[in-house]
N, C-alpha and C positions, 0 to 999 in steps of 0.2 A: 128761643133757647129754653129747654126744660129745666126745672129746678133739680138740684142734686138729689139723689135718692134719700139721703138722711133728712132733708127738708120735707120731701114728700111724705116720709114716714112720720115726722113730727106733726104734720098737718092731719094725716090720717088718724093718728093717736088722739089728737085733740078733738077731732070731729066725733070719734067713737065714744069719747068720755066727756063730752062738753058740759054736761050737768055738774060733774065733779069739779072740773077745772074752773067753772064760773061760780062755784059755791063759796060761801064765806069760810068754809073749812080748809080750802086750798090756799096756802099762803105764798108770800112773795119769794121766800127761800126755795120752796118746792118749784115754783115757776122758773126761777133762775136755773136751778140744777137740771130740770127736766126738759126745758125748752130753749131758754135764752142762750145759755152756755153752748149747747150743741149747735144751735143756729150759727152763732158767731164762729165757732170752730169750723163748721162746714164752709163758711165764707172766707176762711183763711186768716181770721183775726187771731192775734196771740191771746193766750189765756190771761184773764185779769186776776191778779193775786192781791187781795186786800190785806193790809197789815193793821 
């Protein structure tokens, strides 16, 4: 079974900009917004709302 299109796009984006994403300038909040949240959404998980 192939990965959903959005997950393939996330992987492609990461691979194309790996140096930026693995640098110390890229922080946890950016990671969450750009990769983790979209990944879980694609998998059907409900959004996490922190209070």
